[in-house]
C-alpha angles and dihedrals in degrees: 000000000000124000093256094060092042091056091045090051091048091050091051091051089047090050093051090050091052091049090050091044091052090044092053093042094051089048094049096044091044094051089063104032100044095060092040089053096045099043103063125149121246093015131104114265117198111226093237094047089048092052088050091048094049092047091050091045091055094051095039100090093059097030095053091046091053092045092049093050092047090049091048094053091044091047089055091052091045096047090095087073103136097220126080089222090060091054095045090048090052092051096047092046092047088052091054093045091050093047089051092049091052097043092049087068094051127080095230092171086075088066090060093058117050117199119244104247111209103345116226124215131202131201115256092257094052097048118105097207119142113249089244095051111122117227140187112228132206126185124181116174108318095335123089138178134193122205120198112237089219092062096039090051089061100039099030096193131052125176113210141158118229120184088346093306117118112228137177114217113203135182 
Protein backbone atom coordinates (compact mmCIF):
# COMPACT_ATOMS: atom_id res chain seq x y z
CA UNK A 1 0.00 0.00 0.00
CA UNK A 2 1.49 3.36 -0.96
CA UNK A 3 1.50 6.43 1.26
CA UNK A 4 -1.20 8.17 -0.80
CA UNK A 5 -3.75 5.41 -0.25
CA UNK A 6 -2.76 5.14 3.44
CA UNK A 7 -3.44 8.87 3.92
CA UNK A 8 -6.73 8.62 2.04
CA UNK A 9 -7.78 5.70 4.23
CA UNK A 10 -6.78 7.62 7.35
CA UNK A 11 -8.80 10.68 6.21
CA UNK A 12 -11.81 8.46 5.53
CA UNK A 13 -11.56 6.92 9.02
CA UNK A 14 -11.19 10.37 10.57
CA UNK A 15 -14.20 11.61 8.60
CA UNK A 16 -16.30 8.71 9.89
CA UNK A 17 -15.23 9.47 13.44
CA UNK A 18 -16.22 13.13 13.03
CA UNK A 19 -19.62 12.12 11.67
CA UNK A 20 -20.16 9.70 14.56
CA UNK A 21 -18.96 12.36 17.02
CA UNK A 22 -21.46 14.91 15.65
CA UNK A 23 -24.27 12.36 15.62
CA UNK A 24 -23.65 11.49 19.30
CA UNK A 25 -23.28 15.17 20.25
CA UNK A 26 -26.53 16.21 18.57
CA UNK A 27 -28.34 13.26 20.16
CA UNK A 28 -27.01 14.04 23.65
CA UNK A 29 -27.69 17.77 23.42
CA UNK A 30 -31.11 17.21 21.86
CA UNK A 31 -32.21 14.82 24.61
CA UNK A 32 -31.91 17.68 27.07
CA UNK A 33 -32.78 20.77 25.03
CA UNK A 34 -35.83 19.49 23.11
CA UNK A 35 -37.90 18.77 26.27
CA UNK A 36 -36.63 21.99 27.90
CA UNK A 37 -37.78 23.97 24.86
CA UNK A 38 -41.17 22.26 24.49
CA UNK A 39 -42.17 22.17 28.17
CA UNK A 40 -42.38 25.84 29.05
CA UNK A 41 -44.81 27.22 31.58
CA UNK A 42 -47.62 29.52 30.53
CA UNK A 43 -47.30 28.61 26.86
CA UNK A 44 -49.41 26.37 24.70
CA UNK A 45 -48.00 22.85 24.44
CA UNK A 46 -49.38 20.75 21.61
CA UNK A 47 -50.32 17.24 22.75
CA UNK A 48 -47.97 15.51 20.28
CA UNK A 49 -45.08 17.77 21.17
CA UNK A 50 -45.71 17.17 24.87
CA UNK A 51 -45.71 13.39 24.35
CA UNK A 52 -42.41 13.71 22.47
CA UNK A 53 -40.93 15.90 25.20
CA UNK A 54 -41.97 13.55 28.01
CA UNK A 55 -40.66 10.51 26.12
CA UNK A 56 -37.31 12.20 25.54
CA UNK A 57 -37.21 13.43 29.13
CA UNK A 58 -37.64 9.87 30.43
CA UNK A 59 -34.84 8.49 28.25
CA UNK A 60 -32.56 11.51 28.67
CA UNK A 61 -30.58 10.40 31.77
CA UNK A 62 -29.25 7.21 30.18
CA UNK A 63 -29.22 8.59 26.62
CA UNK A 64 -27.16 11.66 27.48
CA UNK A 65 -24.73 9.53 29.49
CA UNK A 66 -24.18 7.14 26.58
CA UNK A 67 -23.83 10.07 24.15
CA UNK A 68 -21.36 11.86 26.45
CA UNK A 69 -19.20 8.75 26.87
CA UNK A 70 -19.20 8.09 23.12
CA UNK A 71 -18.33 11.74 22.41
CA UNK A 72 -15.52 11.64 24.97
CA UNK A 73 -13.97 8.51 23.43
CA UNK A 74 -14.31 9.92 19.92
CA UNK A 75 -12.91 13.30 21.03
CA UNK A 76 -9.80 11.57 22.33
CA UNK A 77 -9.27 9.83 18.99
CA UNK A 78 -9.95 13.06 17.08
CA UNK A 79 -7.71 15.26 19.25
CA UNK A 80 -4.85 14.88 16.77
CA UNK A 81 -6.78 17.20 14.47
CA UNK A 82 -4.15 19.54 13.10
CA UNK A 83 -6.21 22.73 13.27
CA UNK A 84 -6.82 24.79 16.37
CA UNK A 85 -10.44 25.23 15.29
CA UNK A 86 -10.94 21.46 15.36
CA UNK A 87 -9.73 21.25 18.94
CA UNK A 88 -11.77 24.29 19.99
CA UNK A 89 -14.84 22.76 18.39
CA UNK A 90 -14.26 19.50 20.25
CA UNK A 91 -13.91 21.29 23.59
CA UNK A 92 -17.00 23.49 23.14
CA UNK A 93 -19.09 20.55 21.96
CA UNK A 94 -17.92 18.39 24.87
CA UNK A 95 -18.90 21.16 27.29
CA UNK A 96 -22.41 21.27 25.80
CA UNK A 97 -22.73 17.48 25.83
CA UNK A 98 -21.51 17.32 29.44
CA UNK A 99 -23.89 20.13 30.45
CA UNK A 100 -26.77 18.24 28.81
CA UNK A 101 -25.83 15.00 30.60
CA UNK A 102 -25.77 16.76 33.97
CA UNK A 103 -28.97 18.75 33.42
CA UNK A 104 -30.88 15.66 32.24
CA UNK A 105 -30.58 14.38 35.82
CA UNK A 106 -31.88 17.58 37.44
CA UNK A 107 -35.51 18.61 37.73
CA UNK A 108 -34.92 22.09 36.34
CA UNK A 109 -38.68 22.70 36.19
CA UNK A 110 -38.60 23.16 39.97
CA UNK A 111 -36.41 26.21 39.43
CA UNK A 112 -39.22 27.86 37.49
CA UNK A 113 -41.76 27.60 40.29
CA UNK A 114 -40.67 28.76 43.71
CA UNK A 115 -42.67 27.53 46.69
CA UNK A 116 -44.61 30.01 48.75
CA UNK A 117 -42.83 30.06 52.08
CA UNK A 118 -45.19 30.97 54.91
CA UNK A 119 -48.19 32.37 53.06
CA UNK A 120 -49.62 35.56 54.48
CA UNK A 121 -53.31 36.37 54.45
CA UNK A 122 -55.13 39.67 54.61
CA UNK A 123 -58.66 40.48 55.58
CA UNK A 124 -61.04 41.17 52.73
CA UNK A 125 -60.94 44.89 53.43
CA UNK A 126 -57.13 45.01 53.43
CA UNK A 127 -56.64 43.03 50.21
CA UNK A 128 -55.60 44.89 47.10
CA UNK A 129 -57.11 42.44 44.62
CA UNK A 130 -58.70 43.83 41.50
CA UNK A 131 -62.46 43.30 41.39
CA UNK A 132 -62.04 41.09 38.31
CA UNK A 133 -59.32 38.91 39.90
CA UNK A 134 -60.33 35.25 39.91
CA UNK A 135 -59.85 33.37 43.16
CA UNK A 136 -60.14 29.87 44.55
CA UNK A 137 -62.00 29.81 47.84
CA UNK A 138 -62.01 27.33 50.72
CA UNK A 139 -64.35 27.39 53.70
CA UNK A 140 -64.12 25.01 56.61
CA UNK A 141 -66.44 25.77 59.50
CA UNK A 142 -66.36 29.48 60.13
CA UNK A 143 -62.90 30.02 58.61
CA UNK A 144 -62.40 30.80 54.95
CA UNK A 145 -59.50 31.60 52.62
CA UNK A 146 -59.22 32.98 49.08
CA UNK A 147 -56.28 32.18 46.84
CA UNK A 148 -55.69 34.39 43.77
CA UNK A 149 -55.54 32.36 40.57
CA UNK A 150 -52.71 34.55 39.28
CA UNK A 151 -50.52 33.46 42.19
CA UNK A 152 -51.61 29.83 42.11
CA UNK A 153 -50.93 29.59 38.36
CA UNK A 154 -47.31 30.43 39.08
CA UNK A 155 -46.75 28.41 42.25
CA UNK A 156 -49.26 25.59 41.55
CA UNK A 157 -49.34 24.21 45.12
CA UNK A 158 -49.83 25.86 48.49
CA UNK A 159 -49.96 24.11 51.84
CA UNK A 160 -52.25 25.79 54.34
CA UNK A 161 -54.22 25.11 57.52
CA UNK A 162 -57.85 26.21 57.61
CA UNK A 163 -59.80 25.78 60.86
CA UNK A 164 -57.08 23.43 62.11
CA UNK A 165 -57.33 21.20 59.02
CA UNK A 166 -54.19 20.90 56.85
CA UNK A 167 -55.02 21.36 53.16
CA UNK A 168 -53.10 21.44 49.88
CA UNK A 169 -54.43 23.99 47.42
CA UNK A 170 -53.52 23.16 43.84
CA UNK A 171 -54.05 24.79 40.49
